[in-house]
Every structure is written in C-alpha cells, then in structure tokens.
C-alpha positions in Angstrom: 11.0 -22.0 -37.9 11.9 -18.3 -38.4 14.6 -16.8 -36.2 13.4 -14.7 -33.3 13.7 -10.9 -33.8 16.8 -9.5 -32.1 15.1 -6.2 -31.3 16.2 -2.7 -32.3 20.0 -2.2 -32.6 22.5 0.4 -34.0 24.3 0.0 -37.3 26.7 2.5 -38.9 25.9 3.4 -42.5 29.1 4.4 -44.2 29.3 7.6 -46.2 28.3 7.4 -49.9 30.2 9.1 -52.7 29.5 9.9 -56.3 31.1 7.2 -58.5 32.4 9.7 -61.0 33.6 12.7 -59.0 34.2 10.9 -55.7 32.4 13.7 -53.9 30.5 12.8 -50.7 26.8 12.8 -51.4 25.6 11.3 -48.1 27.4 11.5 -44.7 28.0 8.4 -42.6 25.4 8.1 -39.9 24.3 5.7 -37.1 21.0 4.0 -38.1 18.5 2.2 -35.8 17.5 -1.0 -37.4 14.2 -2.5 -36.2 13.2 -5.5 -38.3 12.8 -4.0 -41.8 12.7 -0.4 -40.5 15.7 1.9 -40.8 15.5 5.0 -38.5 18.1 7.7 -39.0 19.5 9.1 -35.7 21.3 12.1 -37.3 24.5 11.0 -35.4 27.9 10.9 -37.0 30.5 8.2 -36.4 32.0 10.0 -33.4 28.6 10.6 -31.7 28.3 7.0 -30.4 26.9 8.0 -27.0 24.3 10.3 -28.6 23.3 7.5 -30.9 23.0 5.0 -28.0 20.7 7.5 -26.2 18.6 7.8 -29.3 18.3 4.0 -29.4 17.3 3.9 -25.7 14.6 6.6 -26.3 13.3 4.7 -29.3 13.1 1.4 -27.4 11.3 3.1 -24.5 8.7 4.6 -26.9 8.2 1.3 -28.7 7.8 -0.7 -25.5 5.4 1.2 -23.3 4.3 -0.9 -20.3 1.3 1.4 -19.9 -0.3 -0.2 -22.9 -0.6 -3.6 -21.2 -4.0 -5.1 -20.5 -5.6 -3.9 -17.3 -6.5 -7.3 -16.0 -4.0 -8.1 -13.2 -3.5 -11.6 -14.6 -1.9 -10.0 -17.6 0.1 -7.2 -15.9 3.7 -8.0 -15.1 5.1 -6.8 -11.8 8.2 -5.8 -13.7 6.0 -3.3 -15.7 4.6 -1.9 -12.5 8.0 -1.4 -11.1 9.3 0.1 -14.3 6.5 2.8 -14.4 7.1 3.6 -10.7 10.9 4.0 -11.2 10.4 6.3 -14.2 7.6 8.4 -12.7 8.8 8.7 -9.1 12.5 8.5 -9.4 12.5 5.7 -6.8 15.4 4.0 -5.1 16.9 1.9 -8.0 18.6 -0.5 -5.6 15.4 -1.6 -4.0 13.6 -1.7 -7.3 16.3 -4.0 -8.7 16.0 -6.3 -5.7 12.2 -6.5 -6.1 12.5 -7.1 -9.8 14.9 -10.1 -9.3 12.2 -11.9 -7.3 8.9 -10.5 -8.7 10.0 -9.7 -12.3 8.6 -12.9 -13.8 5.3 -12.7 -11.8 2.0 -11.2 -12.6 0.3 -8.6 -10.4 -2.3 -11.2 -9.4 0.6 -13.3 -7.8 1.1 -10.6 -5.2 -0.4 -12.0 -2.0 0.5 -13.0 1.6 2.2 -16.2 0.6 4.5 -14.7 -2.0 5.2 -11.7 0.2 6.3 -14.1 3.0 8.4 -16.0 0.4 10.1 -12.6 -0.4 11.0 -12.0 3.2 12.6 -15.5 3.3 14.4 -14.8 0.0 15.6 -11.4 1.2 17.0 -12.8 4.5 16.3 -9.8 6.7 12.9 -9.0 7.9 13.2 -5.2 8.1 15.1 -5.0 4.8 12.3 -7.0 3.2 9.7 -4.7 4.8 11.3 -1.6 3.3 11.5 -3.3 -0.1 7.8 -4.4 0.1 6.8 -0.9 1.1 8.2 0.3 -2.3 6.3 -2.6 -4.0 3.1 -1.4 -2.4 3.8 2.2 -3.4 4.5 1.0 -7.0 1.2 -0.9 -7.1 -0.8 2.0 -5.7 0.8 4.4 -8.2 -0.1 2.0 -11.0 -3.7 2.0 -9.8 -3.9 5.8 -9.5 -2.8 6.1 -13.1 -5.9 4.0 -14.0 -3.8 1.1 -15.3 -5.5 -1.6 -13.2 -8.7 -1.6 -11.1 -8.6 -4.7 -9.0 -7.4 -4.5 -5.4 -3.9 -5.9 -4.8 -2.7 -6.2 -1.2 1.0 -6.4 -0.1 1.5 -8.2 3.2 4.2 -6.5 5.2 6.2 -8.2 8.0 5.9 -6.5 11.5 7.9 -3.4 12.1 10.6 -3.3 14.7 9.8 -1.3 17.8 11.0 2.3 17.4 14.4 2.9 18.9 14.5 5.4 21.8 18.3 5.9 21.7 19.3 9.5 21.6 22.5 11.4 22.3 23.0 13.9 25.1 24.7 17.1 24.3 27.8 15.9 26.2 27.9 12.7 24.0 27.6 14.9 20.8 30.5 17.0 22.2 32.5 13.8 22.7 31.9 12.7 19.1 33.0 16.1 17.8 36.1 16.1 20.0 37.0 12.6 18.7 36.6 13.7 15.0 38.8 16.7 15.4 41.6 15.2 17.6 41.9 11.7 16.3 45.1 10.9 14.4 45.6 7.8 12.2 48.0 5.3 13.7 50.4 3.4 11.5 52.8 0.8 12.9 52.0 1.8 16.4 52.8 5.5 15.8 50.5 8.5 15.4 50.6 10.2 12.0 49.6 13.6 10.9 46.6 12.2 9.1 43.2 13.0 10.6 40.8 10.8 8.7 37.7 11.7 10.8 37.9 15.4 10.7 35.3 15.7 7.9 32.8 13.9 10.1 32.6 17.0 12.4 30.8 19.0 9.7 28.4 16.1 9.1 27.5 15.8 12.8 27.0 19.6 13.3 24.7 19.9 10.2 22.7 16.7 11.0 22.2 17.6 14.6 21.4 21.4 14.3 18.9 20.8 11.4 17.6 17.3 12.2 18.3 16.4 8.6 18.6 12.9 7.3 22.0 11.3 6.4 21.6 11.5 2.6 20.5 15.1 2.4 23.4 16.3 4.6 25.9 14.5 2.2 24.4 16.3 -0.9 24.5 19.7 0.9 26.4 22.3 -1.2 27.1 26.0 -1.3 26.2 25.9 -5.0 23.0 25.1 -6.7 23.1 22.1 -9.0 21.5 18.8 -10.0 21.4 16.2 -7.2 22.5 18.8 -4.7 20.7 20.1 -1.6 21.4 23.9 -1.4 22.6 25.9 1.6 21.6 29.6 1.1 23.9 31.5 3.4 22.3 34.9 2.6 18.8 33.8 3.5 19.9 31.4 6.2 18.0 28.5 4.7 18.9 24.9 4.0 16.9 23.5 1.0 17.1 19.8 1.9 15.4 18.4 -1.2 18.1 17.9 -3.8 17.6 19.7 -7.1 16.0 17.4 -9.7 14.6 15.0 -7.1 10.8 14.5 -6.6 9.3 15.3 -3.2 8.5 12.1 -1.2 6.9 11.3 2.1 10.3 12.0 3.7 9.3 15.7 3.6 12.7 17.2 3.0 11.3 20.7 3.4 13.5 23.8 3.6 14.7 24.6 7.2 16.1 27.8 8.8 19.7 27.3 9.8 20.3 27.9 13.5 22.7 30.8 14.2 25.5 28.7 15.7 25.5 26.4 12.6 25.2 29.4 10.2 28.4 30.9 11.7 30.3 27.6 11.0 28.9 27.4 7.5 30.0 30.9 6.6 33.5 30.1 7.8 33.6 26.8 5.9 32.5 28.6 2.7 35.6 30.7 2.7 37.7 27.6 2.0 35.2 25.6 0.0 32.5 26.6 -2.5 31.4 23.0 -3.4 30.0 20.2 -1.2 30.0 21.0 2.5 31.0 17.5 3.7 33.9 16.2 1.6 36.8 13.7 2.1 40.0 14.3 0.1 38.2 16.9 -2.0 35.3 14.6 -3.0 31.7 14.2 -1.9 30.7 11.1 0.0 28.0 8.5 -0.6 28.0 7.4 3.1 29.6 8.2 6.4 28.4 5.0 8.2 31.8 3.4 8.5 33.5 6.6 9.7 30.7 7.3 12.1 30.9 3.8 13.5 34.7 4.2 14.0 34.2 7.6 15.7 31.5 6.2 18.1 33.8 3.3 19.0 36.7 5.6 19.7 34.4 7.9 21.8 33.1 5.0 23.8 29.5 5.5 22.7 27.5 2.4 21.8 24.4 1.5 19.8 24.2 4.6 17.6 24.1 5.3 13.8 24.1 8.5 11.8 20.3 8.5 12.1 20.6 8.8 15.9 21.5 12.4 15.4 18.1 13.1 13.9 16.5 11.2 16.9 18.5 13.4 19.2 17.4 16.6 17.6 13.7 15.6 17.8 14.1 14.5 21.4 15.9 17.7 22.5 13.2 19.8 20.8 10.5 18.0 22.8 12.4 18.1 26.1 12.7 21.9 25.7 8.9 22.2 25.2 9.0 23.4 21.6 5.5 23.6 20.0 4.8 20.2 18.3 3.6 21.8 15.0 6.8 23.9 14.9 9.1 21.0 15.7 7.4 18.7 13.2 7.8 21.4 10.5 11.5 21.9 11.4 12.2 18.2 11.2 10.2 17.6 8.1 7.9 14.9 9.7 4.2 14.6 10.4 2.8 15.7 13.7 1.5 12.2 14.2 5.0 10.7 13.8 6.5 13.2 16.1 3.9 12.7 18.8 4.0 8.9 18.5 7.8 8.5 18.7 9.0 11.5 20.6 5.9 13.0 22.3 6.6 11.4 25.7 9.7 13.6 26.1 7.6 16.8 26.0 7.1 18.5 29.4 3.4 18.7 28.9 3.1 14.9 28.1 0.0 13.7 30.0 0.7 16.1 32.8 -2.9 17.3 32.9 -4.1 13.7 33.4 -1.5 13.1 36.1 -2.4 16.3 37.9 -6.1 15.5 37.8 -5.4 12.4 39.9 
C-alpha cells in the first residue's frame, strides 16, 4: 500500500558551484515540494519567514473550499467557516470554537438537534447563541456566494431579556473619582501606584461617544492598521478600525462632544499613540479593571458595556430625536426604539393623554 502524501512542504536547495572553478552557478533557495513538483520561492536561506508565507499562499491556492460540490451533503461546515473567516474577517475565537464541534460535520448536519447539542457542548446558553449566530452568518454568506442552494436553518437558543441597567451621571462621576484617586495597597499601606487611572480615559470616551468597548481600546491619535482614529482637527472619532470590514455593529464615525474634545487635546500633548494605555502599552480589555473600580465605588451589576447603555438612555431621557440618536450610537432605529424608547419623554404620551 503506497504511503499517504504528506502535502506541500519547504526544502532548502543548497547553492550549486562549478566543479572546475568553484564559482557559484545557482544560489541556495527555499523550494516548495508538492509530490513530484518543485516550485521555487525565490527566497534565500535567511528569508525563512517569507518562504513560509509563500508556502501558505501556495497551499491556500491549491486547496480552495469554493470548489467543493454544491450539494450540502458534500459541503463541510469547516469549509463554510473558512470562507467566512477569510471574506469577512470574522471573530477567530468564535470560528475556532465552532470548528471544534462542527468541523467534521457536513452542512446537511446542521439542524435543531445538533444546534441543541452544541449549546450543551458550549456550556453557556448565551455564549452558544452568539457562536451560532456566527455559524448562521457563515452559512448565509456561503449561500449568497452561490456555493449552495438548499435551505439550511440554524436553531438559536432564546435570547436573555435586555438589561435595563444604566448609570446615572452621579454614578459615572463616582467611577471617575475612584479611578483618579485610588492608590494600590501593599502590606496594608497605600503606595504611590494608581493602577486604575488609565480607566478614566476609557470611561469618558465610552460614555461621551456611546462607543463599544473594543473600539475605545483601539482609539489612537495616529492612523494605522487595526486602529480607530481620533481626528482632533475635524472633531470626529472614526470608530471602525483601519483594515476592518464594516459589520452590523455599525461603527460609524461620530462627532466628538466639546467636553470630551477638550480632554483629548490635552491628552494628545503627552501621548501621540493609543489614547487608553497601561504602562505605555495598549489594552485588549478593561473588564477586570472596570470590575475592580465598580466594586471600590460601591456600584453593582455593571460592565463596560453599561456605559453605552447609559449614553443611549440619557439621549432618550433628554428627548433627542431618535434618528439622530441612532446615528450617533451606530445602531438601528428599531433597536434604539425597542430597548431604550420607553425612556423618551414622548413615549406613548399621546395615547395616555387621549384617555
């Protein structure tokens, strides 16, 4: 029985010299070997990373999941997820979790029973729901590309009721005061370290612009890949990070309120990089720091996302036009009306007055 093919791999072909003169007649190069094919990469011995990238590109071109049969019995969920990840720059963590469970299944295996099994496998209902929403998006994208025609339905577990927890302005002030005045305690004594001070910037930006946690943390005074840009001259916050595809999160540009703009101009005098930093480096998350701050301030049942809830609630309480508020927050008018509409002064007032 012949041995299974090991797939494309890199091999370094040593330099060749003329036997008589010893002169180099062919430089040493990295070669991609695929069965009996030898494909030159043009990379020298030191260019290992470039050669590996060439191998990756070659493998992707050779294995194109778009060429699979269109019958859903012969389309792997792994291929569907791979296409979605490449085309839409999706959340790689969720895609990896989905692939662990669905990777060896065909598209025809996606049904209510297997979706419920995934919820059990995931262990958390709302976490599973968010993952399955990505699976549904991946399948819909696959269909829109004309790669399958049959209807495939993803059964989602019920959504948790929307939280109505929002912060008053006095609670936000308490959080800010805590961030700026808290000193780290070691061996029962206060030190000069203030480990929550950076959180004040996060709170101000998140509240004054109603921006999501992730976009605030990528906010920068400089344009660049994976950065959301703060234009101090125009007074605009470009929330969608450079190089990222627009999604239904609607991270639209937003005008910066005057009070926040004054803070940002002051911060820019001492930093021209990321706005929210800790020890000179950008952050992936402030959830732990925010939780500590909330506990110290004596405020319960809040997360960084509560700041966005608070912005939306305050806009409605002050009677801001719903279309204007929805555009500012980067959400649909339907979402704003369904979750926050009851805070608006005009909410059902005409009906109540008629009675």
